[in-house]
Backbone as a ProteinNet text record, in pm:
[ID]
protein_1_A
[PRIMARY]
MILCDAGVLLCLVDRTQSQHNAYRAIVTGLAKPLITTWACLTEAMYLALHRGGWAMQKQWGQLLLDQLLVIHEIQQDDYAHLLNLMEKYRDRPMDLADATLVLAAEKTGYQQILTLDSDFLFYRIGDRDSFDIIPVQ
[TERTIARY]
-3126.9	-3163.7	-3231.6	-3330.8	-3389.3	-3368.1	-3349.4	-3321.2	-3444.5	-3436.2	-3566.3	-3529.6	-3610.1	-3595	-3676.8	-3655.5	-3707.7	-3867	-3931.9	-4075.5	-4143.5	-4081	-4126.8	-4122.1	-4001.4	-3975.2	-4093.6	-4093.5	-4198.8	-4334	-4375.8	-4506.1	-4522.4	-4440.7	-4437.1	-4497.8	-4476.2	-4523.5	-4609.7	-4652.3	-4750.6	-4869.2	-4961.7	-5102.8	-5168.5	-5156.4	-5246.2	-5178.7	-5085.6	-5024.6	-5141	-5163.1	-5276.8	-5205.9	-5117.7	-5023.8	-4977.2	-5011	-4940.7	-4983.3	-5100.2	-5117.6	-5071.8	-5074.7	-5004	-4851.8	-4799	-4651.3	-4608.3	-4703.2	-4674.4	-4678.4	-4787.2	-4836.2	-4696	-4652.5	-4556	-4426	-4392.9	-4277.9	-4270	-4393.1	-4411	-4370.1	-4403.8	-4402.3	-4255.8	-4157.3	-4025.3	-3943.9	-3835	-3709.4	-3656.8	-3609	-3550.8	-3407.2	-3338.2	-3353.7	-3357.2	-3429.5	-3407.2	-3269	-3233.1	-3115.9	-3145.7	-3094.9	-3136.6	-2991.6	-2976.5	-2868.6	-2904.7	-2782.5	-2816.9	-2892.9	-2873	-2936.9	-3100.4	-3116.2	-3268.9	-3326	-3245.5	-3328.3	-3315.9	-3223.3	-3237.7	-3361.4	-3383.2	-3495.3	-3628.9	-3639.1	-3746.4	-3768.7	-3683.8	-3693.8	-3734.5	-3688.4	-3717.7	-3860.2	-3907.7	-4051.3	-4155.6	-4108.6	-4189.5	-4208	-4086.3	-4109.1	-4202.3	-4210.4	-4297.6	-4464.9	-4453.4	-4584.7	-4658.8	-4578.6	-4639.6	-4558.4	-4449.5	-4374.6	-4303.5	-4254.3	-4178.7	-4247.7	-4375.7	-4440.5	-4404.9	-4418.3	-4383.8	-4239.5	-4186.1	-4028.7	-3982.6	-4036.8	-4023.8	-4069.8	-4180.7	-4235.8	-4142.6	-4070.2	-3965.6	-3834.7	-3793.3	-3689.7	-3705.5	-3823.1	-3836.4	-3820.9	-3867.1	-3854	-3679.4	-3607.7	-3462.4	-3409.6	-3466.7	-3418.1	-3458.9	-3553.4	-3615.7	-3541.7	-3440.7	-3351.9	-3432.9	-3512.9	-3588.5	-3500.5	-3385.7	-3314.3	-3176.8	-3072.1	-2942.9	-2903.5	-2810.5	-2767.5	-2645.6	-2648	-2534.2	-2461.8	-2326.4	-2239.5	-2174.3	-2183.4	-2114.7	-1980	-1880.2	-1741.1	-1713.8	-1593.9	-1525.9	-1492.1	-1426	-1403	-1504.6	-1641.9	-1754.3	-1820.1	-1774.5	-1843.8	-1823.8	-1734.3	-1711.7	-1818.5	-1836.7	-1924.2	-2057.5	-2111.8	-2224.2	-2251.4	-2166.6	-2194.1	-2193.2	-2126.2	-2138	-2276.8	-2310.9	-2472.3	-2561.8	-2556	-2639.1	-2638.6	-2518.9	-2497.3	-2542.8	-2524.7	-2570.9	-2725.9	-2791.2	-2943.9	-3000.3	-2943.9	-2968.1	-3111.1	-3157.2	-3279	-3397.4	-3371.7	-3498.4	-3531.5	-3471.8	-3330.9	-3317.8	-3188.9	-3165.1	-3110.8	-3166.2	-3120.6	-3034.3	-2971.1	-2859.1	-2891.6	-3020.2	-3062.8	-3091	-3137.3	-3136.9	-3012.7	-2914.5	-2786.7	-2715.2	-2736.8	-2689.3	-2738.5	-2850.9	-2916	-2871.6	-2834.2	-2782.2	-2659.8	-2567.6	-2446.3	-2445.4	-2550.9	-2557.1	-2593.8	-2675.3	-2699.2	-2568.2	-2478.9	-2355.6	-2274.4	-2243.4	-2169.3	-2208.8	-2342.8	-2394.4	-2437.1	-2476.7	-2544.2	-2679.4	-2739.3	-2896.9	-2949.6	-3055.2	-3133.6	-3268.9	-3337.1	-3452.5	-3472.6	-3596.3	-3612.9	-3738	-3788.6	-3908.1	-3915.1	-3982.3	-3958.6	-4115.9	-4125.8	-4247.4	-4219.6	-4095	-4031.5	-4003.6	-4082.7	-4086.4	-3943.8	-3845.2	-3737.1	-3619.6	-3665.3	-3569.7	-3617.4	-3701.4	-3732.6	-3621.3	-3568	-3470.9	-3340.7	-3310.5	-3176.7	-3113.4	-2989.8	-2910.9	-2809.4	-2798.5	-2701.7	-2568	-2455.2	-2346.1	-2366	-2442.6	-2482.8	-2541.1	-2581.9	-2636	-2777.7	-2776.8	-2863.1	-2976.8	-3110	-3221.2	-3244.5	-3336	-3375.6	-3499.9	-3523.2	-3640.7	-3721.2	-3816.5	-3895.4	-4012.8	-4029.2	-4117.9	-4263.4	-4369	-4487	-4577.5	-4649.1	-4723.2	-4872.3	-4955.6	-5089.6	-5165.5
9500.6	9601.8	9474.8	9523.6	9432.3	9481.2	9388.2	9421.5	9447.1	9536.1	9597.1	9579.5	9514.1	9490.8	9595.7	9619.5	9731.3	9743.6	9614.7	9621.1	9662.1	9646.8	9697.2	9830.5	9892.8	10049.2	10098.8	10048.9	10118.4	10107	10013.1	9981	10081	10121.8	10225	10367.3	10385.3	10518.5	10507.6	10390.8	10359.8	10326.6	10430.2	10396.1	10279.5	10266.1	10183.9	10018.1	9991.6	9860.9	9798.7	9675.4	9607.5	9600.9	9595.1	9573.7	9694.3	9832.7	9959.4	9965.5	9959.2	9987.7	9901.6	9769.7	9644	9688.9	9712.5	9747.5	9881.5	9990.3	10084	10078.3	9973.8	9961.3	9883.8	9769	9695.8	9779.6	9874.3	9948	10035.7	10110.4	10199.1	10110.8	9992.5	9908.5	9855.2	9857.9	9809.7	9895.2	9835.1	9920.2	9990.5	10081.8	10176.1	10188.9	10210.5	10209.5	10066	10055.1	9952.1	9940.5	9834.3	9837.2	9791.4	9878	9860.7	9859.3	9862.7	9893.3	9983.8	10048.9	10143.3	10078.4	9957.2	9892.2	9876.8	9867.1	9843.4	9998.7	10095.3	10209.9	10258.8	10231.5	10286.1	10206	10094.4	9990.8	10067.9	10105.9	10166.5	10309	10363	10540.2	10498.4	10418.1	10413.2	10378.7	10269.2	10236.3	10333	10419.1	10530.6	10622.5	10677.5	10766.7	10737	10591.1	10531	10538	10502.9	10516.1	10616.6	10711.4	10822.3	10957	10953.4	11068.5	11110.2	11257.8	11313	11298.3	11328.9	11332.7	11211.9	11068.8	10983	10944.8	10978.5	10984.9	11077.2	11200	11278.4	11221.6	11147.5	11092.6	11003.6	10904.7	10812.2	10880	10996.4	11061.6	11101.5	11141.6	11190.6	11084.3	10969.8	10814.5	10823.7	10858.2	10844.7	10974.8	11091.8	11206.5	11192.2	11104.5	11094.4	10978.2	10919.6	10815.8	10689.8	10652.3	10531.1	10422.7	10439.7	10347.7	10387.3	10280.1	10277.2	10215.1	10262.4	10199.8	10122.6	9988.1	9901.9	9940.2	9967.6	10001.2	9875.9	9858.9	9741.4	9787.2	9722.1	9754.6	9678.9	9739.8	9687.8	9538.9	9499.4	9365.3	9273.5	9331.4	9246.9	9212	9274.3	9249.6	9118.8	9039.8	8919.3	8830.2	8836.5	8747.7	8792	8906.7	8957.8	8878.7	8864.5	8798.3	8657.7	8590.5	8443	8406.8	8504.4	8494.2	8477.4	8579.4	8606.3	8479	8417.8	8305.6	8173.4	8162.9	8029	8040.9	8167.2	8167.3	8215.8	8185.1	8229.7	8156.5	8047.8	7974.8	8072.4	8148.6	8226.4	8336.9	8403.4	8450.3	8558.3	8554.8	8686.7	8783.3	8920	9047.5	9082.7	9220.4	9279.5	9338.7	9388.9	9443	9315.9	9192.5	9061.9	9039.9	9028.4	8989.1	9077.6	9218	9312.8	9278.9	9238	9220.4	9088.8	8963.4	8855.2	8876	8981.5	8996.8	9077.9	9181.6	9246.9	9165.7	9077.7	8966.5	8889.7	8847.7	8772.8	8870	9001.9	9092.4	9149.7	9151.9	9206.2	9102.2	8984.5	8900.9	8901.4	9001.1	9020.4	8930.3	8861.8	8780.3	8810	8873	8928	9011	9003.2	9070.3	9097	9227.5	9289.7	9253.9	9167.7	9162.3	9115.7	9144.8	9077	8971.6	8947.2	8871.4	8698.5	8596.2	8478.5	8426.9	8465	8418.7	8389.8	8498.6	8493.3	8377.2	8308.7	8159	8064.6	8078.7	7998.9	8055.8	8181.1	8221.8	8201.4	8170.3	8140.1	8226.2	8245.9	8352.6	8251.7	8272.7	8213.9	8074.2	8042.4	7891.1	7806.5	7868.3	7773	7844.3	7950.9	8017.5	8081.8	8059.1	8095.5	8225.9	8315.1	8440.8	8412.4	8500.6	8497.9	8624.4	8588.6	8693.7	8717	8844.3	8903.8	8891	8839.9	8811	8946.1	8978.2	9094.4	9062.2	9069.5	9022.1	9152.8
-17417.1	-17527.6	-17620.1	-17717	-17816.8	-17929.5	-18025.2	-18164.9	-18238.1	-18333.8	-18420.2	-18554.2	-18629.3	-18795.3	-18839.6	-18980.5	-19071.9	-19082	-19074.7	-19095	-18969.7	-18837.7	-18713.9	-18731.2	-18781.5	-18792.2	-18871.8	-18962.9	-19060.9	-18986.2	-18927.5	-18858.7	-18762.8	-18687.9	-18597.1	-18627.1	-18757.5	-18819.4	-18911.3	-18975.3	-19069.4	-19024.9	-19019.1	-18927.8	-19016.6	-19160.7	-19246.2	-19213.8	-19147.6	-19138.6	-19015.7	-19060.6	-18956.6	-18813.8	-18799.5	-18647.5	-18607.1	-18643.7	-18610.4	-18462.9	-18410.9	-18297	-18185.7	-18236.9	-18144.2	-18107.5	-18210.7	-18231	-18151.2	-18142.6	-18066.1	-17933.5	-17902	-17761.5	-17688.6	-17785.4	-17713.6	-17713.9	-17796.9	-17786.4	-17686.7	-17637.3	-17549.8	-17415.8	-17387.6	-17271.7	-17257.7	-17361.3	-17352.5	-17302	-17244.8	-17219.3	-17332.3	-17315.8	-17450.5	-17411.5	-17509.4	-17667.5	-17710	-17848	-17925.2	-17984.8	-18033.5	-18140	-18279.8	-18383.8	-18506	-18579.7	-18715	-18798.4	-18893.2	-18964.2	-19077.5	-19181.1	-19210	-19324.6	-19289.4	-19170.6	-19148.5	-19148.3	-19072.3	-19092.7	-19240.6	-19323.6	-19452.1	-19528.4	-19514.2	-19584.9	-19511.5	-19390.4	-19325	-19383.2	-19421	-19466.3	-19616.3	-19659.1	-19813.5	-19825.2	-19740.1	-19742.3	-19694	-19604.4	-19543.5	-19668	-19730	-19844.4	-19942.4	-19980.6	-20068.3	-20032.9	-19895.8	-19831.9	-19782.6	-19743.7	-19677	-19707.5	-19789.8	-19830.8	-19714.5	-19727.4	-19631	-19499.4	-19466.7	-19352.3	-19245.3	-19318.3	-19274.3	-19238.1	-19322.7	-19278.1	-19185.3	-19159.8	-19046.6	-18928.4	-18934.3	-18795.5	-18753	-18844.9	-18830.2	-18759	-18826.7	-18778.8	-18642.5	-18613.9	-18468.9	-18362.5	-18422.5	-18322.2	-18278.8	-18405.2	-18389	-18319.5	-18310.9	-18240.9	-18094.8	-18066.4	-17934.8	-17857.3	-17955.2	-17894.1	-17845.2	-17947.3	-17930.6	-17985.4	-18060.6	-18126.1	-18085.9	-18088.7	-18096.2	-18226.4	-18307	-18408.7	-18400.7	-18431	-18427	-18533.6	-18524.7	-18632.2	-18712.9	-18816.2	-18900.9	-18927.6	-18910	-18934.1	-19061.5	-19123	-19237.4	-19268.5	-19128	-19112.4	-19097.1	-19070.7	-19079	-19234.8	-19338.3	-19472.7	-19498.3	-19476	-19537.7	-19443.7	-19330.1	-19249.5	-19312.6	-19342.6	-19379.2	-19499.6	-19609.5	-19729.9	-19710.9	-19618.5	-19588.2	-19550.5	-19435	-19374.9	-19495.3	-19580	-19708.7	-19793.5	-19818.4	-19888.9	-19830.9	-19703.4	-19635	-19603.9	-19620.1	-19599	-19740.5	-19850.8	-19980.6	-20023.6	-19943.2	-19985.3	-19926.7	-19841.7	-19768.2	-19869.1	-19930.1	-19919.6	-19814	-19756.3	-19649.1	-19727.3	-19693.5	-19755.7	-19652.6	-19687.6	-19624	-19472.3	-19468.7	-19350.6	-19251.7	-19285.9	-19188.3	-19152.1	-19232.8	-19197.7	-19102.7	-19131.1	-19017.4	-18881.4	-18864.1	-18745	-18685.1	-18763.5	-18715.7	-18672.4	-18750.7	-18697.5	-18558.2	-18567.6	-18417.4	-18306.9	-18320.1	-18239.2	-18174.5	-18293.9	-18252.1	-18166.7	-18218.1	-18142.1	-18008	-17992.5	-17862.9	-17768.5	-17807.5	-17734.1	-17705.5	-17772.6	-17786	-17843.3	-17816	-17885.2	-17896.4	-17811.3	-17825.2	-17940.9	-18040.6	-18149.8	-18183.9	-18221.3	-18268.6	-18419.8	-18505.8	-18628	-18674.2	-18819.7	-18881.3	-18973.7	-18968.3	-19052.8	-19000.5	-19073.7	-19006.5	-19033.9	-19122.8	-19141.6	-19017.2	-18923.2	-18807	-18709.8	-18747.3	-18694	-18712.6	-18849.1	-18914.2	-18885.4	-18876.7	-18882.8	-18738.6	-18729.8	-18617.2	-18554.1	-18437.4	-18398.1	-18365.6	-18444.1	-18418.4	-18455.5	-18541.5	-18597.6	-18483.4	-18403.2	-18256.2	-18196.7	-18181.7	-18064.4	-18182.1	-18132.9	-18212.9	-18150.6	-18230.5	-18182.2	-18101	-18011.7	-17913	-17975.6	-18063.8	-18107.5	-18026.4	-17995.3	-17906.4	-17983.6	-17914	-17988.1	-17964.8	-18072.6	-18045.3	-18109.4	-18017	-18061.5	-18133.1
[MASK]
+++++++++++++++++++++++++++++++++++++++++++++++++++++++++++++++++++++++++++++++++++++++++++++++++++++++++++++++++++++++++++++++++++++++++

């Protein structure tokens, strides 16, 4: 499975994004489903609302209904670790959605990620492994 950040989720439905077609093409060719978190989903839906209203949110919702994504659930005992990650990378700064993806990578062992965010070049999985960012042309 491949992790997916909120920016890519928005890019998949927002035709005004410069890399919309490239990300649609790459996702079409990847093994499904992708894995994301509720924090990333929430961020993408919020941005979709403000960029394209309900019509764009509905497109995004259809991707979820089509089982393009699996949601990695964050547990209550993970909250302290999320805050520790955000504190550790506060110079970037790391937002909650990014922290949940780092946590998901640590819990699942998945290192490949689709992201528009260069911060994933700096984040470490379990303080040692780097993310394998899938290049999109």
